[in-house]
C-alpha positions in Angstrom: 43.8 -15.8 37.3 44.1 -13.6 34.9 44.0 -9.6 36.0 41.3 -7.4 35.3 43.5 -5.5 32.7 43.4 -9.1 30.6 40.0 -9.3 31.9 39.1 -5.7 30.1 41.3 -6.6 26.7 39.6 -9.4 26.6 36.3 -8.8 26.2 36.7 -5.0 24.2 38.1 -7.6 21.4 35.5 -10.3 21.6 33.2 -7.0 21.3 34.8 -5.6 18.7 34.9 -8.7 16.4 31.8 -9.6 17.3 30.3 -6.3 16.4 32.2 -6.9 12.8 30.7 -10.4 12.1 27.0 -8.7 12.6 28.3 -5.7 10.7 29.7 -8.1 7.8 26.6 -10.6 7.8 24.2 -7.4 7.6 26.1 -6.2 4.1 26.1 -9.2 2.9 22.2 -10.1 3.8 21.3 -6.4 2.5 20.4 -7.2 -1.4 18.9 -10.4 0.0 16.2 -8.3 2.4 16.0 -5.8 0.0 14.4 -8.2 -2.9 11.7 -10.6 -0.4 10.6 -6.8 0.4 10.9 -5.8 -3.0 8.7 -9.3 -4.3 6.3 -8.8 -1.2 4.9 -5.4 -2.1 5.4 -6.6 -5.7 2.8 -10.0 -4.8 0.7 -7.5 -2.8 -0.5 -5.4 -6.0 -0.6 -8.4 -8.2 -3.2 -10.5 -4.9 -5.2 -7.0 -5.2 -5.8 -7.5 -9.3 -6.5 -11.2 -8.6 -2.7 -12.2 -10.6 -1.5 -15.6 -8.3 2.1 -15.0 -8.2 4.8 -16.7 -5.8 8.1 -15.8 -5.1 9.7 -17.2 -7.8 7.6 -15.7 -10.3 6.1 -12.0 -8.9 8.5 -10.2 -10.4 7.8 -12.2 -13.6 4.2 -11.6 -13.8 5.2 -8.0 -12.7 6.7 -7.4 -16.3 4.2 -8.8 -17.9 1.3 -7.1 -16.2 2.3 -3.9 -14.6 3.1 -2.1 -18.3 2.7 1.8 -16.6 3.7 3.1 -13.4 2.4 6.5 -12.8 3.3 9.8 -10.6 0.6 12.2 -10.1 0.8 15.5 -8.1 -2.0 16.3 -6.1 -3.6 18.2 -9.6 -4.3 15.2 -10.6 -1.0 15.7 -13.2 1.4 13.2 -14.6 4.4 13.6 -13.1 5.8 10.8 -13.7 5.4 7.7 -15.9 7.8 5.4 -16.6 7.0 2.0 -18.8 8.6 -0.8 -20.4 12.5 -0.4 -18.0 12.2 3.8 -19.1 10.7 7.0 -18.7 8.3 8.2 -20.6 7.4 11.5 -18.9 9.4 12.6 -15.0 11.8 10.4 -13.5 9.9 9.9 -10.6 9.0 6.1 -10.4 5.5 5.3 -8.5 7.3 1.6 -7.8 9.9 3.2 -5.9 7.7 6.3 -4.7 7.2 6.9 -0.7 3.9 6.9 0.2 3.8 6.7 3.8 6.5 9.7 3.1 4.2 11.4 0.9 1.2 11.0 2.7 3.2 13.9 5.7 4.6 15.7 3.4 0.6 16.8 2.1 -0.2 16.3 5.9 2.9 19.0 7.3 1.9 21.4 3.8 -1.4 21.9 4.7 0.0 23.3 8.4 2.3 25.1 6.8 5.5 23.2 7.4 7.0 22.4 4.3 6.5 24.1 0.6 7.6 20.4 -0.9 3.9 19.5 -2.5 3.5 15.4 -2.2 2.6 13.0 -5.2 1.2 9.7 -5.3 1.8 6.1 -7.2 -1.0 4.4 -10.0 0.0 1.5 -11.3 -1.7 0.6 -14.4 -2.5 -3.5 -14.7 -3.5 -5.1 -18.4 -5.0 -9.0 -17.2 -6.3 -10.7 -20.1 -8.6 -8.3 -22.1 -8.8 -6.0 -19.0 -7.1 -2.6 -18.3 -7.2 -1.9 -14.6 -5.3 0.5 -11.7 -3.8 -0.4 -8.3 -3.6 2.3 -5.9 -1.9 1.7 -2.9 -3.0 3.0 0.2 -0.9 3.6 4.0 -2.6 4.6 7.1 -2.9 3.4 11.5 -5.3 0.5 12.8 -5.0 -0.2 16.8 -1.3 -1.3 17.6 -0.1 0.0 14.2 0.4 0.7 10.6 -1.9 -0.4 8.2 -1.3 -1.2 4.4 -2.7 -2.1 1.3 -3.3 -2.3 -2.5 -6.9 -1.3 -4.4 -7.9 -2.3 -7.6 -10.2 -1.1 -9.7 -11.6 -1.9 -13.5 -11.8 0.0 -16.5 -14.2 3.1 -14.8 -11.7 4.2 -12.2 -15.4 3.3 -9.7 -15.8 -0.7 -9.3 -13.7 -2.3 -7.3 -12.0 -5.7 -9.0 -9.6 -6.2 -5.9 -8.2 -5.9 -2.7 -5.7 -6.2 -0.3 -4.4 -5.4 3.2 -1.5 -5.7 5.5 -0.7 -4.8 8.7 2.2 -4.6 11.2 0.6 -5.7 14.4 -3.5 -5.6 15.3 -4.6 -8.1 17.3 -4.8 -11.3 16.1 -8.4 -13.0 15.5 -9.6 -9.6 15.8 -8.5 -6.2 14.0 -5.6 -8.9 12.1 -8.4 -9.9 10.8 -8.4 -7.7 8.1 -5.8 -9.6 6.0 -8.2 -12.6 5.3 -9.7 -13.4 2.5 -13.5 -12.8 5.1 -12.8 -9.2 5.0 -11.0 -8.8 1.7 -13.6 -10.6 -0.6 -16.2 -8.7 0.9 -14.8 -5.5 -1.6 -14.7 -6.7 -5.2 -17.9 -5.2 -7.0 -18.3 -2.2 -4.8 -18.1 0.9 -6.4 -15.7 4.3 -5.2 -18.6 6.3 -7.2 -21.8 7.1 -7.4 -24.1 7.1 -9.9 -24.7 10.5 -10.4 -20.2 10.5 -9.9 -19.7 12.2 -6.9 -17.3 10.5 -4.7 -18.2 8.3 -1.6 -15.4 5.7 -0.8 -15.9 2.3 0.4 -17.9 2.6 3.9 -16.2 -0.2 6.5 -20.3 0.0 8.8 -19.8 -1.6 12.5 -23.0 -3.6 12.9 -23.4 -4.6 9.1 -24.4 -2.5 6.4 -27.0 -5.1 6.3 -28.0 -3.3 9.6 -27.0 0.8 8.2 -28.6 3.2 6.0 -25.5 3.0 3.9 -26.3 1.5 0.1 -24.4 -2.2 0.1 -22.8 -1.0 -3.6 -21.2 1.7 -1.2 -20.2 -0.5 1.7 -19.2 -3.7 4.0 -19.0 -4.7 6.9 -16.3 -4.1 9.7 -14.5 -6.7 11.8 -16.3 -8.3 14.5 -14.5 -6.4 17.7 -12.2 -5.0 15.7 -14.1 -1.6 16.4 -10.4 0.9 16.1 -8.9 -1.5 13.4 -11.7 -0.8 11.0 -12.3 2.9 11.6 -8.8 2.5 10.4 -8.6 1.1 7.1 -11.7 3.5 7.0 -10.3 6.4 7.1 -7.4 5.3 5.4 -9.3 4.2 2.5 -10.7 7.7 2.0 -7.6 9.6 2.5 -5.9 8.1 -0.3 -8.0 8.0 -2.8 -9.3 11.5 -2.1 -5.5 11.9 -3.8 -7.0 10.8 -7.2 -10.2 12.0 -7.2 -9.2 15.2 -9.3 -6.9 12.0 -11.3 -10.0 10.3 -11.8 -12.3 12.6 -12.9 -9.9 14.1 -16.2 -9.4 10.6 -17.2 -13.3 8.9 -16.4 -14.5 12.0 -19.5 
């Protein structure tokens, strides 16, 4: 029989060996994981602009269609502009800006927890003869984070397309936000009224047809997914509000 000392030493060696192997595997796989995350992010953006892509051609299509990455501050000023592989203004890239972190900075600044100022990413996309503007979205659903991208036409009001994602919303209910049945309601809707006032897009429980919301500014909520729908409604309003000054300045 093996002694307790032998068993202890053997177990310790095995633990160290397995830990080393797992660490090595994580290091070796990290570049591939980072690339997958990057490609998925690109595909989500292109999807919102109604540009079909695959994992194989997503990066090439990004370079073709996204002509400029812009980072703006709360005053609507461009503090970072990146185009064709180089910085035109500042040193902040929209693609590497962590929107979730910037929204946290905004929240903390509002209550005096930080003196940092948030910035927000914006992507300028050319598709055919059209110039489009892609705005990333980040918020919370029922069970966890929800996110997306909204693409606006050149009037900065009409929605070209939208894409949503989620971490753990209920299948068949809140998870429907990332399906065509929900996303296809958005194209053609407007986030500003005829007077130039910001309306956002209202996600209406019970349906727009049964409300007093102008159909051009609303979509039907997910049936049975009330809290997720409310989270998406708040996400759209809260995120778009960061771009209103920039939009109004450029609409002039």
